[in-house]
PAPA-526089 format. One record per residue: y, z, x of N, C-alpha, C in turn; residue in three letters. Coordinates in pm, whole numbers. Layout:
PAPA-526089
Y Z X Y Z X Y Z X ala
...
end
This chain:
PAPA-526089
15125 -834 12566 15224 -760 12721 15197 -887 12821 met
15333 -925 12862 15314 -1010 12971 15295 -918 13113 ala
15213 -993 13204 15158 -926 13340 15287 -911 13451 ser
15301 -877 13531 15400 -849 13639 15344 -925 13742 phe
15399 -1039 13797 15417 -1135 13922 15416 -1079 14052 pro
15340 -1133 14153 15409 -1081 14267 15582 -1045 14292 pro
15664 -1011 14366 15726 -972 14396 15833 -1097 14448 arg
15924 -1163 14353 15959 -1288 14396 16055 -1245 14541 val
16052 -1337 14630 16141 -1328 14723 16325 -1381 14657 asn
16358 -1245 14741 16479 -1244 14702 16627 -1385 14743 glu
16527 -1444 14835 16604 -1602 14855 16591 -1700 14755 lys
16469 -1681 14648 16431 -1769 14531 16569 -1705 14445 glu
16582 -1599 14436 16664 -1591 14291 16854 -1646 14359 ile
16896 -1673 14222 17015 -1716 14224 17136 -1597 14224 val
17233 -1614 14307 17319 -1515 14282 17428 -1540 14217 arg
17491 -1452 14086 17595 -1498 13998 17672 -1484 14079 ser
17768 -1617 13986 17909 -1611 14028 18015 -1516 13987 arg
18095 -1491 14084 18192 -1347 14052 18280 -1437 13972 thr
18350 -1389 13844 18475 -1444 13762 18581 -1352 13815 ile
18623 -1208 13802 18728 -1125 13812 18661 -1009 13809 gly
18772 -924 13862 18744 -749 13867 18849 -695 13808 glu
18879 -621 13704 18976 -525 13689 18942 -396 13722 leu
19052 -338 13843 18997 -238 13904 19092 -131 13890 leu
19033 0 13823 19111 123 13775 19213 148 13862 ala
19323 215 13883 19422 282 13956 19323 422 14014 pro
19352 391 14155 19292 525 14217 19366 653 14149 ala
19473 665 14185 19576 770 14129 19605 819 13968 ala
19620 911 13920 19617 1046 13918 19448 1109 13981 pro
19341 1027 13880 19222 1080 13844 19085 1039 13956 phe
19151 1016 14061 19025 965 14176 18928 1106 14217 asp
18848 1032 14206 18699 1145 14220 18715 1217 14129 lys
18757 1243 14010 18707 1326 13862 18614 1246 13798 lys
18548 1382 13699 18461 1304 13630 18555 1250 13495 cys
18495 1208 13408 18577 1163 13301 18626 1035 13263 gly
18643 965 13369 18689 866 13366 18623 704 13384 arg
18465 744 13355 18357 681 13364 18415 570 13265 glu
18345 447 13276 18363 320 13196 18248 315 13092 asn
18189 387 13011 18052 416 12973 18071 272 12823 trp
18181 229 12791 18121 79 12701 18227 -20 12725 thr
18182 -117 12736 18278 -258 12779 18223 -358 12613 val
18333 -425 12565 18329 -468 12381 18447 -574 12443 ala
18365 -698 12370 18421 -820 12324 18479 -839 12206 phe
18594 -852 12130 18598 -910 12027 18635 -1027 11972 ala
18593 -1040 11880 18578 -1185 11824 18699 -1328 11833 pro
18839 -1197 11797 18936 -1312 11863 19000 -1339 11979 asp
18897 -1297 12083 18993 -1304 12180 18976 -1155 12297 gly
19025 -1035 12218 19080 -959 12286 18966 -876 12364 ser
18965 -796 12447 18865 -762 12502 18908 -565 12521 tyr
18836 -490 12528 18854 -353 12538 18778 -246 12639 ala
18818 -183 12696 18715 -99 12765 18771 51 12807 trp
18702 117 12833 18766 258 12859 18804 288 13019 ser
18887 360 13053 18963 401 13162 18916 544 13178 gln
18845 623 13062 18838 719 13096 18972 851 13102 gly
18946 951 13094 19065 1028 13064 19163 993 12948 his
19074 984 12861 19158 961 12719 19230 819 12724 arg
19239 761 12781 19280 605 12729 19188 507 12744 thr
19210 441 12656 19158 299 12625 19268 158 12648 val
19220 90 12708 19303 -64 12734 19257 -161 12688 lys
19370 -233 12616 19307 -392 12505 19349 -470 12574 leu
19303 -567 12619 19369 -654 12687 19313 -789 12645 val
19403 -897 12603 19362 -1041 12593 19255 -1106 12683 pro
19165 -1137 12640 19073 -1219 12715 19138 -1325 12800 trp
19190 -1390 12691 19205 -1534 12752 19304 -1503 12871 ser
19382 -1457 12852 19521 -1351 12931 19442 -1329 13061 gln
19342 -1255 13049 19272 -1183 13144 19202 -1293 13278 cys
19154 -1428 13170 19081 -1500 13236 19205 -1575 13309 leu
19324 -1611 13280 19385 -1656 13340 19446 -1616 13463 lys
19475 -1502 13433 19519 -1431 13571 19440 -1406 13681 asn
19267 -1363 13609 19199 -1437 13772 19188 -1573 13822 phe
19238 -1677 13749 19241 -1786 13816 19381 -1832 13908 leu
19495 -1745 13867 19631 -1733 13920 19658 -1683 14046 leu
19573 -1545 14036 19552 -1435 14124 19456 -1391 14190 his
19344 -1493 14217 19187 -1489 14236 19152 -1351 14152 gly
19028 -1319 14176 18907 -1282 14124 18976 -1107 14092 thr
19011 -1038 14209 19073 -911 14174 19232 -865 14118 lys
19207 -753 14015 19299 -746 13922 19344 -599 13898 asn
19422 -542 13950 19421 -370 13929 19521 -344 13813 ile
19485 -286 13706 19504 -265 13587 19645 -234 13587 thr
19696 -186 13650 19851 -174 13659 19914 -289 13646 asn
19930 -349 13767 19996 -487 13787 19963 -590 13658 ser
19838 -557 13577 19804 -672 13498 19879 -610 13384 ser
19903 -492 13371 19945 -437 13270 20137 -462 13257 ser
20185 -498 13383 20337 -525 13357 20327 -677 13334 leu
20254 -764 13395 20256 -904 13353 20257 -936 13197 arg
20127 -833 13149 20128 -889 13012 20232 -848 12918 leu
20253 -723 12934 20405 -657 12902 20502 -743 12877 ser
20536 -790 12970 20674 -902 12989 20650 -1013 12898 arg
20519 -1076 12907 20441 -1177 12823 20488 -1144 12678 gln
20451 -1051 12662 20428 -1052 12479 20533 -1022 12450 asn
20637 -956 12522 20727 -852 12469 20880 -957 12360 ser
20871 -1096 12395 20926 -1179 12361 20870 -1236 12210 asp
20910 -1164 12109 20869 -1234 11964 20748 -1286 11947 gly
20622 -1212 11978 20521 -1225 11980 20475 -1159 11834 ala
20398 -1321 11826 20343 -1291 11648 20251 -1160 11635 gln
20280 -1135 11500 20225 -1012 11444 20070 -994 11502 lys
19939 -1098 11456 19852 -1067 11479 19797 -1158 11620 asn
19880 -1199 11698 19843 -1259 11819 19802 -1120 11907 lys
19673 -1174 11992 19623 -1048 12043 19712 -1002 12153 pro
19784 -908 12205 19868 -809 12246 19801 -678 12332 arg
19829 -663 12484 19809 -568 12525 19853 -437 12472 glu
19745 -322 12466 19824 -172 12419 19714 -124 12497 his
19776 2 12571 19717 133 12622 19721 272 12524 ile
19605 277 12462 19599 417 12343 19526 533 12434 ile
19652 593 12406 19613 755 12438 19531 839 12339 asp
19342 800 12348 19254 899 12249 19244 1056 12238 cys
19323 1073 12319 19325 1227 12335 19211 1302 12374 gly
19106 1257 12402 19030 1319 12470 18921 1206 12534 asp
18820 1234 12625 18746 1124 12695 18676 1035 12613 ile
18693 897 12657 18613 839 12507 18500 803 12579 val
18352 788 12510 18212 770 12556 18196 618 12475 trp
18277 582 12358 18214 443 12312 18322 373 12252 ser
18338 247 12201 18415 139 12211 18326 77 12065 leu
18358 20 11945 18328 -92 11896 18434 -190 11795 ala
18434 -329 11791 18542 -367 11730 18476 -430 11611 phe
18560 -442 11506 18506 -449 11346 18632 -522 11286 gly
18566 -661 11223 18685 -713 11155 18594 -757 11012 ser
18700 -777 10893 18694 -781 10758 18642 -909 10725 ser
18545 -899 10583 18555 -1006 10504 18617 -962 10361 val
18701 -1035 10344 18765 -955 10196 18670 -914 10119 pro
18577 -1039 10064 18505 -1042 9963 18350 -923 9964 glu
18383 -876 10130 18278 -725 10125 18332 -642 10073 lys
18280 -584 9962 18344 -469 9861 18308 -333 9920 gln
18355 -225 9885 18334 -89 9966 18160 -65 9842 ser
18130 1 9930 17940 22 9855 18008 180 9744 arg
18111 246 9770 18137 345 9650 18227 273 9549 cys
18175 221 9467 18198 132 9356 18268 204 9273 val
18272 344 9251 18331 398 9185 18451 468 9179 asn
18507 428 9338 18636 432 9392 18736 307 9367 ile
18832 314 9296 18910 196 9294 19045 190 9343 glu
19081 321 9400 19211 315 9525 19189 363 9644 trp
19226 251 9743 19233 353 9858 19369 285 9934 his
19310 379 10054 19459 394 10130 19489 274 10192 arg
19394 207 10252 19390 41 10336 19318 -38 10297 phe
19389 -136 10271 19331 -299 10255 19322 -350 10336 arg
19190 -401 10399 19209 -490 10535 19177 -568 10518 phe
19252 -701 10560 19261 -858 10529 19181 -864 10611 gly
19146 -1034 10602 19052 -1088 10710 19112 -1132 10842 gln
19247 -1123 10866 19310 -1099 10976 19339 -1001 11041 asp
19244 -893 11020 19291 -728 11099 19164 -726 11159 gln
19181 -651 11254 19080 -620 11347 19089 -513 11385 leu
18976 -376 11428 18959 -289 11427 18899 -210 11548 leu
18958 -124 11616 18884 -74 11723 18844 67 11698 leu
18724 101 11694 18667 245 11682 18635 288 11805 ala
18681 417 11847 18657 482 11951 18594 606 11961 thr
18480 653 12009 18388 772 12004 18422 867 12118 gly
18479 1013 12071 18534 1085 12203 18439 1197 12219 leu
18465 1250 12305 18408 1384 12382 18388 1494 12284 asn
18488 1511 12189 18478 1608 12072 18421 1583 11966 asn
18342 1516 11966 18275 1436 11834 18347 1379 11727 gly
18515 1347 11760 18549 1267 11661 18552 1149 11706 arg
18579 1049 11578 18606 917 11587 18705 879 11558 ile
18819 761 11592 18932 749 11570 18930 592 11558 lys
18985 547 11441 18993 396 11433 19142 327 11466 ile
19156 249 11524 19283 212 11557 19283 56 11479 trp
19434 9 11456 19454 -126 11427 19445 -177 11586 asp
19391 -286 11633 19404 -376 11748 19512 -410 11788 val
19608 -500 11675 19700 -542 11715 19829 -494 11706 tyr
19840 -360 11630 19971 -272 11654 19900 -142 11751 thr
19810 -168 11784 19765 -7 11813 19807 138 11786 gly
19822 145 11633 19863 249 11556 19720 312 11492 lys
19715 439 11485 19587 548 11450 19590 473 11324 leu
19482 469 11249 19443 475 11099 19361 564 11032 leu
19270 623 11103 19147 693 11044 19136 792 11147 leu
19083 888 11112 19022 1032 11215 18895 1087 11157 asn
18787 1048 11198 18676 1075 11128 18593 1204 11198 leu
18545 1334 11186 18571 1443 11248 18437 1514 11252 val
18315 1462 11133 18206 1533 11096 18126 1564 11244 asp
18118 1462 11339 17993 1496 11445 18038 1626 11506 his
17952 1705 11556 17983 1815 11650 17934 1812 11802 thr
17926 1678 11852 17886 1674 11981 17937 1536 12043 glu
17952 1485 12144 17972 1328 12184 17887 1287 12095 val
18001 1182 12090 18000 1011 12010 17922 957 12106 val
17826 907 12118 17753 842 12225 17781 705 12186 arg
17795 636 12076 17782 501 12085 17810 460 11934 asp
17898 335 11933 17941 286 11804 17885 163 11757 leu
17856 109 11651 17829 -36 11592 17851 -47 11459 thr
17955 -162 11444 17991 -216 11289 17877 -320 11258 phe
17867 -304 11143 17774 -421 11095 17848 -550 11130 ala
17780 -633 11129 17830 -759 11184 17846 -873 11088 pro
17830 -817 10869 17852 -868 10778 18001 -831 10748 asp
18093 -790 10830 18247 -757 10770 18258 -676 10672 gly
18150 -597 10633 18176 -490 10557 18252 -380 10572 ser
18272 -387 10747 18316 -253 10795 18246 -110 10763 leu
18126 -135 10749 18017 -3 10788 18032 -4 10931 ile
18028 151 10963 18036 172 11093 17900 276 11129 leu
17853 233 11220 17754 382 11246 17770 416 11369 val
17766 569 11393 17805 650 11513 17662 710 11511 ser
17651 704 11667 17530 762 11738 17583 878 11830 ala
17495 1004 11813 17601 1118 11865 17458 1223 11963 ser
17524 1305 12064 17432 1410 12127 17360 1525 12020 arg
17462 1493 11872 17433 1616 11752 17303 1548 11709 asp
17218 1478 11748 17075 1415 11743 17092 1335 11560 lys
17191 1291 11537 17184 1238 11411 17292 1100 11462 thr
17284 1003 11371 17324 889 11326 17405 896 11220 leu
17567 854 11161 17622 891 11081 17661 748 11024 arg
17666 693 10909 17721 600 10835 17819 602 10788 val
17964 561 10811 18049 537 10770 18130 386 10685 trp
18182 440 10587 18239 304 10488 18390 311 10542 asp
18442 201 10622 18568 225 10682 18675 162 10527 leu
18598 47 10445 18687 14 10306 18710 156 10250 lys
18650 242 10247 18651 335 10131 18740 475 10260 asp
18804 406 10311 18898 525 10381 18821 636 10467 asp
18723 539 10485 18633 636 10631 18531 754 10575 gly
18516 697 10445 18408 794 10355 18273 804 10437 asn
18214 882 10474 18084 902 10548 17959 900 10447 met
17899 801 10420 17810 753 10349 17655 821 10352 met
17600 872 10486 17486 876 10503 17484 973 10669 lys
17341 1025 10653 17331 1096 10779 17204 1068 10787 val
17148 1004 10898 17013 972 10957 16975 1052 11023 leu
16871 1114 10975 16794 1239 11056 16629 1150 11125 arg
16636 1227 11234 16495 1189 11267 16489 1210 11437 gly
16585 1170 11496 16586 1223 11630 16592 1393 11658 his
16468 1363 11793 16480 1540 11784 16613 1570 11901 gln
16633 1468 11971 16702 1513 12118 16830 1414 12096 asn
16936 1405 12154 17035 1307 12174 17003 1158 12137 trp
17107 1114 12072 17073 977 12074 17180 898 12150 val
17122 777 12242 17224 746 12328 17284 610 12293 tyr
17208 536 12188 17280 401 12152 17202 346 12017 ser
17314 270 11932 17236 200 11852 17248 59 11796 cys
17197 -5 11706 17279 -153 11744 17196 -195 11601 ala
17308 -294 11506 17255 -348 11398 17184 -500 11416 phe
17106 -511 11349 17038 -677 11341 17174 -741 11291 ser
17148 -910 11341 17295 -997 11294 17283 -988 11161 pro
17171 -979 11053 17185 -997 10888 17258 -862 10876 asp
17237 -716 10918 17300 -625 10899 17202 -529 10808 ser
17075 -581 10780 16987 -530 10745 16914 -393 10802 ser
16882 -448 10918 16815 -333 11011 16941 -265 11098 met
16918 -107 11157 16934 -64 11261 16848 -31 11334 leu
16872 -33 11506 16785 26 11573 16850 133 11636 cys
16827 290 11646 16892 378 11744 16763 414 11851 ser
16826 441 11967 16758 494 12052 16791 628 12134 val
16695 704 12188 16750 833 12265 16641 885 12375 gly
16660 1051 12379 16605 1097 12449 16468 1113 12402 ala
16341 1169 12482 16213 1167 12459 16147 1060 12404 ser
16193 952 12452 16120 803 12421 16145 753 12314 lys
16240 779 12250 16308 763 12094 16337 602 12102 ala
16279 550 11981 16308 394 11964 16306 404 11814 val
16382 390 11681 16402 421 11575 16408 295 11508 phe
16324 226 11428 16409 122 11310 16462 193 11178 leu
16536 167 11155 16612 165 11008 16635 56 10912 trp
16601 89 10749 16631 5 10664 16776 45 10623 asn
16886 -37 10657 17011 7 10617 17087 -21 10519 met
16959 -96 10380 16960 -87 10247 16932 38 10200 asp
16867 107 10225 16773 229 10130 16815 359 10256 lys
16884 296 10346 16891 431 10483 16744 505 10481 tyr
16634 449 10501 16535 517 10539 16475 444 10704 thr
16386 514 10747 16329 476 10862 16244 398 10795 met
16244 291 10873 16094 196 10869 15982 229 10973 ile
16026 224 11082 15913 262 11218 15969 306 11338 arg
15885 389 11379 15889 442 11519 15827 359 11669 lys
15910 274 11725 15831 220 11811 15785 296 11948 leu
15650 289 11965 15620 359 12096 15593 259 12212 glu
15586 315 12317 15590 229 12464 15671 269 12587 gly
15786 346 12589 15828 394 12662 15809 509 12727 his
15861 581 12850 15757 654 12914 15887 756 12949 his
16017 746 12894 16119 818 12964 16216 810 12856 his
16345 877 12884 16482 834 12775 16491 728 12752 asp
16495 676 12645 16550 545 12630 16737 538 12574 val
16803 475 12632 16959 472 12644 17018 334 12605 val
16955 252 12562 17043 108 12528 16935 12 12437 ala
17023 -55 12352 16939 -143 12286 17001 -256 12223 cys
16937 -387 12186 17010 -454 12125 16940 -580 12072 asp
16990 -658 11968 16904 -776 11903 16938 -869 11973 phe
16845 -990 11962 16854 -1118 11999 16955 -1145 11887 ser
17023 -1315 11889 17119 -1360 11820 17039 -1372 11667 pro
16934 -1383 11660 16826 -1433 11549 16756 -1307 11478 asp
16787 -1227 11539 16746 -1137 11518 16570 -1087 11504 gly
16502 -1209 11576 16383 -1189 11592 16300 -1084 11668 ala
16415 -1054 11798 16368 -981 11902 16451 -863 11924 leu
16435 -748 12003 16458 -644 11980 16439 -584 12143 leu
16561 -517 12224 16542 -527 12373 16599 -390 12389 ala
16499 -302 12419 16519 -178 12464 16542 -159 12628 thr
16595 -97 12673 16635 -34 12817 16614 128 12800 ala
16526 178 12929 16468 318 12923 16488 343 13100 ser
16498 503 13122 16518 552 13248 16354 516 13325 tyr
16284 466 13233 16106 476 13274 16124 333 13391 asp
16259 287 13396 16253 125 13482 16256 10 13431 thr
16171 26 13267 16171 -83 13207 16254 -128 13100 arg
16275 -249 13062 16323 -337 12968 16227 -375 12873 val
16180 -325 12737 16071 -384 12687 16163 -485 12589 tyr
16086 -605 12539 16145 -680 12447 16032 -683 12366 ile
16049 -626 12221 15968 -588 12093 15983 -700 11980 trp
15882 -725 11892 15911 -774 11753 15948 -637 11680 asp
16056 -656 11670 16109 -575 11541 16056 -522 11403 pro
15961 -641 11387 15900 -655 11276 15738 -626 11273 his
15700 -615 11363 15569 -553 11374 15560 -467 11451 thr
15656 -396 11510 15669 -314 11661 15563 -354 11765 gly
15520 -466 11780 15483 -487 11930 15551 -540 12043 asp
15510 -519 12145 15584 -509 12283 15532 -677 12328 ile
15638 -759 12322 15608 -902 12369 15660 -923 12551 leu
15732 -838 12535 15747 -887 12716 15807 -758 12783 met
15792 -727 12906 15811 -606 12996 15907 -644 13113 glu
16034 -614 13143 16089 -623 13247 16100 -521 13355 phe
16008 -525 13418 16001 -390 13550 16114 -415 13664 gly
16184 -272 13676 16282 -298 13793 16222 -221 13887 his
16103 -172 13896 16041 -123 13991 15950 -178 14080 leu
15933 -199 14186 15824 -299 14253 15765 -200 14368 phe
15648 -215 14368 15522 -236 14236 15556 -146 14134 pro
15525 -247 14032 15530 -155 13908 15443 -57 13904 pro
15485 125 13882 15382 194 13859 15449 252 13749 thr
15375 361 13634 15403 461 13558 15540 548 13635 pro
15624 574 13523 15730 679 13588 15732 756 13459 ile
15734 833 13496 15738 994 13348 15850 1051 13392 phe
15877 1158 13343 15979 1263 13311 16040 1283 13472 ala
16167 1243 13540 16202 1294 13641 16121 1208 13772 gly
16120 1085 13724 16059 960 13768 16181 882 13908 gly
16153 783 13962 16260 756 14035 16421 700 13980 ala
16498 837 13985 16625 739 13917 16734 673 13996 asn
16652 587 14104 16756 475 14160 16696 388 14133 asp
16616 367 13973 16594 237 13942 16598 243 13804 arg
16650 398 13765 16682 402 13617 16776 241 13550 trp
16739 180 13434 16793 99 13358 16881 137 13287 val
16996 148 13297 17131 170 13216 17180 109 13108 arg
17154 -19 13096 17232 -100 12961 17139 -234 12973 ser
17159 -315 12860 17087 -419 12831 17148 -455 12732 val
17179 -639 12771 17240 -711 12661 17184 -845 12605 ser
17161 -892 12488 17116 -1005 12473 17248 -1098 12506 phe
17196 -1243 12540 17304 -1375 12516 17300 -1392 12385 ser
17408 -1485 12378 17418 -1542 12279 17347 -1687 12249 his
17292 -1728 12371 17180 -1833 12326 17033 -1778 12273 asp
17022 -1678 12307 16895 -1624 12266 16765 -1623 12389 gly
16840 -1665 12504 16716 -1719 12639 16740 -1617 12694 leu
16829 -1534 12731 16905 -1461 12834 16891 -1301 12777 his
16853 -1250 12880 16873 -1102 12860 16934 -1036 12985 val
17050 -932 12990 17112 -875 13137 17046 -773 13122 ala
17035 -691 13205 16998 -558 13246 17115 -501 13383 ser
17086 -396 13372 17209 -289 13482 17141 -158 13509 leu
17073 -182 13638 17016 -11 13687 17108 20 13803 ala
17026 145 13872 17070 222 13960 17058 165 14067 asp
17000 74 14103 16938 36 14239 17060 -90 14267 asp
17215 -63 14231 17316 -179 14238 17289 -273 14233 lys
17196 -329 14074 17176 -466 14063 17193 -501 13926 met
17276 -590 13888 17238 -622 13744 17190 -756 13752 val
17083 -789 13649 16984 -902 13658 16997 -958 13552 arg
16980 -1101 13546 16973 -1189 13414 16819 -1232 13405 phe
16753 -1213 13301 16651 -1259 13272 16615 -1319 13124 trp
16514 -1420 13160 16480 -1537 13085 16367 -1464 12992 arg
16378 -1474 12866 16343 -1474 12777 16122 -1506 12802 ile
16087 -1636 12840 15994 -1629 12885 15950 -1660 13035 asp
16037 -1572 13107 16018 -1519 13263 15988 -1392 13281 glu
15885 -1330 13387 15948 -1188 13354 15948 -1158 13503 asp
16025 -1217 13565 16122 -1204 13668 16254 -1249 13690 tyr
16353 -1178 13730 16493 -1234 13692 16572 -1396 13766 pro
16619 -1432 13687 16671 -1605 13756 16821 -1571 13799 val
16887 -1470 13791 17000 -1443 13826 17015 -1323 13861 gln
17084 -1254 13968 17124 -1121 14010 17255 -1108 14064 val
17348 -1010 14067 17435 -976 14115 17471 -829 14134 ala
17513 -793 14263 17529 -686 14328 17653 -608 14199 pro
17601 -495 14216 17733 -343 14114 17687 -198 14151 leu
17757 -161 14236 17754 9 14253 17804 75 14120 ser
17703 185 14094 17797 317 13981 17766 224 13885 asn
17675 104 13847 17730 49 13700 17677 146 13586 gly
17764 142 13473 17711 222 13313 17651 139 13238 leu
17728 -12 13224 17729 -76 13120 17723 -208 13101 cys
17691 -305 13016 17732 -442 13015 17749 -505 12862 cys
17821 -590 12866 17793 -709 12736 17853 -828 12790 ala
17828 -912 12681 17843 -1060 12729 17964 -1086 12672 phe
18041 -1187 12662 18151 -1217 12614 18131 -1288 12498 ser
18225 -1318 12395 18229 -1362 12291 18148 -1532 12266 thr
18156 -1560 12365 18117 -1718 12399 17973 -1732 12489 asp
17928 -1607 12561 17844 -1600 12621 17863 -1655 12744 gly
17944 -1690 12788 17942 -1756 12939 17982 -1643 13057 ser
18038 -1533 12992 18079 -1442 13083 18010 -1285 13040 val
17974 -1231 13162 17889 -1095 13128 17988 -936 13194 leu
18036 -861 13185 18116 -783 13223 18036 -659 13193 ala
18055 -544 13328 17985 -444 13349 18094 -337 13374 ala
18111 -226 13309 18202 -95 13383 18132 -15 13457 gly
18197 54 13523 18139 175 13656 18165 307 13622 thr
18142 389 13708 18175 539 13681 18325 548 13759 his
18383 416 13810 18521 480 13826 18637 448 13736 asp
18589 361 13642 18687 314 13536 18693 164 13570 gly
18653 61 13638 18640 -95 13680 18564 -132 13589 ser
18583 -263 13591 18490 -364 13507 18502 -502 13595 val
18366 -549 13615 18347 -646 13701 18286 -736 13590 tyr
18293 -876 13618 18277 -1007 13536 18199 -1079 13650 phe
18089 -1143 13571 18035 -1274 13606 17983 -1373 13569 trp
17962 -1496 13612 17917 -1666 13517 17826 -1600 13482 ala
17794 -1630 13344 17635 -1611 13331 17519 -1761 13342 thr
17398 -1751 13344 17319 -1868 13366 17343 -1967 13262 pro
17357 -2057 13283 17393 -2209 13193 17239 -2285 13180 arg
17230 -2267 13066 17096 -2349 13006 17149 -2417 12868 gln
17098 -2558 12874 17098 -2591 12734 16961 -2590 12677 val
16998 -2527 12536 16868 -2424 12478 16785 -2547 12406 pro
16668 -2569 12443 16582 -2688 12406 16616 -2696 12192 ser
16572 -2850 12157 16591 -2839 12045 16484 -2745 11986 leu
16360 -2716 12028 16246 -2634 11985 16298 -2522 11952 gln
16365 -2439 12074 16449 -2312 12069 16567 -2313 11932 his
16639 -2393 11951 16737 -2407 11845 16688 -2375 11711 leu
16543 -2474 11694 16497 -2432 11560 16438 -2346 11516 cys
16390 -2274 11658 16307 -2188 11609 16440 -2051 11553 arg
16534 -2055 11638 16651 -1935 11600 16689 -1972 11431 met
16695 -2123 11385 16728 -2119 11264 16644 -2049 11168 ser
16526 -2083 11217 16434 -2002 11164 16414 -1879 11136 ile
16424 -1832 11242 16418 -1715 11243 16524 -1631 11194 arg
16652 -1642 11183 16737 -1609 11125 16719 -1556 10993 arg
16628 -1655 10903 16598 -1614 10778 16442 -1549 10723 val
16378 -1573 10836 16238 -1536 10828 16188 -1423 10918 met
16131 -1321 10857 16080 -1229 10944 15933 -1276 10983 pro
15911 -1199 11123 15773 -1222 11144 15638 -1238 11037 thr
15653 -1174 10933 15526 -1153 10855 15477 -1287 10794 gln
15643 -1316 10727 15665 -1493 10639 15625 -1595 10741 glu
15650 -1583 10875 15638 -1670 10962 15453 -1665 10954 val
15407 -1594 10978 15274 -1617 10982 15210 -1635 10879 gln
15295 -1675 10769 15189 -1710 10652 15225 -1872 10668 glu
15299 -1911 10722 15363 -2046 10730 15241 -2154 10726 leu
15191 -2260 10644 15100 -2356 10699 15117 -2450 10782 pro
15115 -2365 10928 15157 -2487 11043 15070 -2432 11133 val
15034 -2560 11234 14947 -2486 11379 14931 -2352 11412 pro
14859 -2327 11511 14889 -2162 11543 14975 -2135 11665 ser
14941 -2286 11717 15049 -2217 11847 15220 -2276 11807 lys
15224 -2359 11679 15364 -2333 11644 15398 -2224 11572 val
15313 -2127 11493 15342 -2009 11472 15343 -1882 11566 leu
15289 -1908 11712 15293 -1822 11820 15465 -1861 11875 glu
15469 -1997 11873 15591 -1980 11894 15734 -1955 11871 phe
15688 -1977 11744 15851 -1919 11623 15789 -1768 11628 leu
15706 -1689 11695 15690 -1537 11698 15732 -1502 11794 ser
15756 -1582 11918 15790 -1553 12008 15704 -1516 12097 tyr
15603 -1568 12092 15426 -1489 12174 15414 -1621 12292 arg
15466 -1731 12328 15486 -1838 12371 15604 -1872 12438 ile
end
């Protein structure tokens, strides 16, 4: 595990450049709970979604969003952007062209996830030959997890409700689609369970994953869809085999509730964020902690009831596999390199709750308590040829297979992200 260096002088840390802001309207829900922006999500086709709370989700074409920032400056009030985008898209817009929608979900929205289909990926329920829905390759779905335990599935291009999944009994805290285009959806809930849904089988619930003794906060698929990480209260970090729906292992190391997780693009690393003021980078194949990013200086043990002005709320892996973004209660967003144990860039943010990288990795979005979204340029660095080769190898080889390669020990350490 990496040791902590002396605290870095703030003048040495680069401030991230602000790209834009999407500010939630102050009325009619000003200063009321329920409008929190618990999830930000980018879709592969350029649409972008975030929750404004109080039942509504807004879908905005990301390319048009960037144009508005360039034309009108960084700030953008959601009501005014709605008027501009609606006029633009009202005249003969193509069916599958990203368009703005405001969706009323019927209850407070806690989680969002985009899913797209690959037609050759058939439903796992092979005995069922007839389905209400035939998802094409050009179709994009949005899953919304609600306060009442329901999950609603929407067609992004039309805003039409397709499915209403009702098995959870508490808040649906997080949602994630399998990256392989199978439209397998996993939901994490305060009812202490994870549920696996097959949307190609009209939303059939395939499996209930049990093991958490308390609330489940977040879940994430590995890039090859074979593994799932789930995190929750009581220091819980679980890894699941998604072919057999069995638990692989429990990762031990955090000292408080674990609230967010994300895999690296090659699946070789797993990042988890906790109220213990730390982000850990794990090897999910061995359970080892490879790196520790501390948000409290000097680093001291934090247990239940610890310093809640340093609680880490969210973590996200960049698409280059070199950077991790974290968001904490100390009003800072941090960008870390996986080979450095201090931030390489920072940005100020009050009342932040969640963060996610854009599809191309050039922008980080963060949601806040008041329903607004803020955007920053991410660190720019050309990955080395060695790192690109490492990612290519690790996409197809777990740590155990890498360690058996007939190569020098230093190369093995590099391929295992230990140097």
